N, C-alpha and C positions, 0 to 999 in steps of 0.2 A: 398829853394832848397839847398841840400848839394851835393858836388861832391868830389871825391877823385881820386888819380892817381894810384891805385892798378891795378891788372890784369883786373878786371872788373871796368872800369873807372867811371861808372856812378852810382849815388845813388840819383835819382831825386824824390822828395817828391810829394805826391798826391796834385793836385791843381796847380802845375807848368804848364806854357804854353810854348810850344816849337814852335817857329816861323821859318818857312822855309825862308832861305835867298833869294832864287831865285824864287820859285813858290808862295811865300807869303801865304802859307797855315798855319793855326794855329791848334795846337793839345793840348788838355787839358789832362794832365796825371791823370789816375785813380789809377793805381797800377802797381807793377812789375809782369810780367808774368813769367820771368825766366832769369837766368844768365848762361852763358856757356863760353867755351874757346874763342869763337869769339866775344862775346859781351853781351849786356843786352837788353831784350825785355820788352816793356811796353804796357799795355792796355791804349789806348788813345781815346778821342772823337774828331772827326774832323767834317768838314762840311757835310760829308756823313754818320756820325754815328760812331759806334765803329770800331776800327782798331788796329792792332798790329804794334808798331813802334820799330825798332831795331837800336841801336847805335853800331858801330863797327869800325875797322880800314879801311882805304880806300881800301886796297886790298881785304879784306873779303867782304866788301860792294859790290864791283864790281863783285866778283865771285858769290856771292849769288843772286844778281840781274840777272846775266846772267842765273843762274839756274832757277829762277822763270819765266824768259822770255821763256826759253826752255820748262818749264812745260806747259806754255800757248799754245805752238805750238803742244804739244802732244795730238793728237786727242783722245777723250774719256777718258782721264786721269783726275781724280779729286784728285790726291794724295796731291799735294802741294797747298798753298794759292796763291791767285792772287796778283800781284804787283800793288800797287795803286799810289805810289809817291816815289820820291827820291830827297833829298835836303841836304843842310848844315844848321846847327844851330850855330849861332855865339853868344858867350857870353864872360864874362870876363876871362874865362879859355882858350879861343881860338875858333877855328872853328871845328865843329864836324859833320862828315857825318852821315846820317841816311837814312833808307828807310822805307816805310810804306806798309804793306801788309794786306790782308783780315784777319779779326779776326774770327777764326773758333771756334764756341762754342760747348761745349759738354764735357762729362767726358773723362778722359784718357782711353785707351784700358783696362788697369788693373782694373780701377774702374768700367767700364762697365761690364766686365766679372764677377767681384765680385758681382755686383748687379743682373745681368741677368742669370748667370750660365755658366758652361763650355761648354754647347751645342753650344754656339755662337762662340767658338774659330775657328772651321773649316770654318764656314760661312764667318767670317771676314778675315781669311787668304786667302780665295778665292778672295776676293776683293783686298787685298794687292798684291797678285800675278798677278792679271789682270793689275793693275796699274804699277807694276814693269816691266811687259813685254813691255808695251808701252814706259816706260822710257828707258829701255835697247835698244829698237829699235831706239830711238832717240839719242843713243850714250852716255848715262849717267848711272852710278850706284848710288844708294842712299847712301850707305856707313854706316851711323850711324842709322841703324834701331833698335828701341827699343820701348817698350810700353810707355815710358815717352814722346816720340815724336809723338805718334799716338793718335788722338782724334776721338771719334765716334760721328759724328753729326747726326741730324735727330730727329724724324723719317721723311721719310724712312732713315734707318741707313746706313751711309756711313763712311768708314775709311779714315781719312784725316791726313796729316802730318803738324806739326807746326814748324819744324826746318829743314832747308835744308842745314845747315852748313857743313854736311859731304858728300854732293853730289859731285861726282868726275867724270871727263871725263873718258870714257872707256880706259883702258890700262895704266893709270897713277897709282900712289901709293895712297892708302887711307890715308889721314892725320888725319882726325877726326873720332874717333870711341870710343866705350865704351867697356872695356875689356870683360865683360861677354858675349857680342854678337859678339866679334871679333874672327874670326877663327885663326888668328895669335896667340892670347893668348892661345887658346886650342891646338896649334900645329897641326892644321888640314889643313894648307895651308898658302899661302902668303897673303899679303895685296894688291895684285894687284887688280885694279878696273875691275872686270869682273862679269857677272851674278851670278856665283856660290858663290861669296862673299856675295851678298845680300840674296841668298837662304839659305846659312848657318845661317845668322842672322835671317831670317824668322823662321827657325826651333827653334832657340834660344828664339825667342819671345814666341812661343807656350810653351816652357819649363818654361820660366819665369812666365807665367800666372798660372802655377800650382805649381811652386816653387817661390812664391813671395819674399822670403827672399834671393833668389839667393844662390850661394855656390861657393867655391873656387875650382880651378883645383887641382887634385891630380896627381900622377904619371901615372895613366891609360889614361889620356887625353881623346881622343874621345870615348874610351870604357866606360869611366865614364858617358859621356853624353848619350850614347846608353842605359846604364843600368837605368839611371834616367828616360828616356822616357818609358821604359818597366814597370817600377814600378808604374806608375800612370794610374789608370783605365780611367781617363778623356782623356788620349791620346791613349788608346788602339786601337781604330778604325783607327787612322791615324799614328800610330807608324812606319810602314814600310816606309811611305812617308817622315816623319821627319828624320829617320835614313839615308835614301838615300841622303837627303839634307845635313846632317851633314858630310857625307862621300864624298861630292862633286860630286855626280853621276848625277846631273842634270846640263845641260849646258844652259838651258833656263827656264825662269819662267813659260812659257806656258806648258812645259812638266810636271813640278811639279804640276801645277794647274790641269791639266788633270787627273793625278793619284790621287790627293787629292779629286777631285770631284767624281771619281769612288769609292774611299774608303768611302766617306760620303754617297753616294747613296746606296752602299751595306749595310752599317750599318743601314740606314733608312729602307731599304727593310727588313732586318733581324728583326728589331724592330717591323715593321708592321706585319710581319708573326707571331712573338711571341705574339703580342697583339691579333691577329686573333685566334691563337690556344687557348689562354686563354679565349677568348670570347666563342669559340666553347665548351670548357670544361664547362664553366659556364652554357651555354645554354643546353648542354647535361644533366648536373646535374639537371637543372630546369625541363627538359622534363621527366627525370627519376622519379623525385619526383611527378610530375603530374600523370604519369602513375601509380605509386605506390598508389597514393590517389584514382585514378579511380578504380583500382583493389580492394582496400579495400572497397570502396563504393559498388562495384558490389557484393562482398562477403557478405556484410552486408544485401543488398537487397535480395539476394538469401536466406540467413538464415531466414530473416523475412517471406518471401514467404513460405518456407518449414514449418516453425513453424505454420503459419496460416493454411496451408494445413493439417498438422497433427491434429490440434485442430478441424478442420472441419470434418475430417474422424472420429475422436473419437465421435464427436457429432452425426453424422449420425448413427454410430453403436449403440450408446446409445439409440437413438430413435427407431431403429429396434428391439432392445432387449425388450424394453418396450412394 
């Protein structure tokens, strides 16, 4: 095992075993899942199988555990992982608090869209907004929404979050965020924890999925984002909804979800009608071709009959003359 005292304190090698001081649970480290401002997360194997174990400072540990407990109370929400254990690990470097949560398996949202196609963007945003509505009603905002933190589990496919470090009580200031998804960075509003903050980030998630390299802010600010949305055909159907979210014109996730669903339904209906018209044109073309062939066969038959009739008449006349 190797450890250091930098901002991300832990660098634990595969095969190390973490023993809980109080609950006596043992966790075998498999690999690092991620490092962030508030700590390091490892994939571990415990008594009940695979799990995600996070080391952090005591204040962050307490705050994040409270968030996970709040998630568990949100009826119908599957956004965050389940809390499994919390304990201290004591070694030669000191005592280190950690907590263990459900390990959510699956590709990141970005990887899923890259593999499955942009038609899934709207469908998964509907799921995200449904969960955000439940979370907001419980008095929290998610804060650090971005594709890196979102996992698509399944099938059946469900959008789940693997990092709750940015979740903040309603009305407070958002402390943990990623610039590209932060409305404060785009000069589109404050960092006050309110539903519209999450909804702005949700629109930025859609933008990031079609601009995977991201881009920096210019002097146009919000106008720059609106132009980026309109430039991508993948976002054309839901562009009005995304732009309203960027402008802060939704006060609830439920309202944004309702309009997003309507936009997707209209696009689906329009596509079905287009497919039907195409099918009708093809069918009409086939019918016309059949009619043409029948007409040609009729003319051929008539010609043969007339020819035979003429030959017969000539034969009769010849016999009479003889």
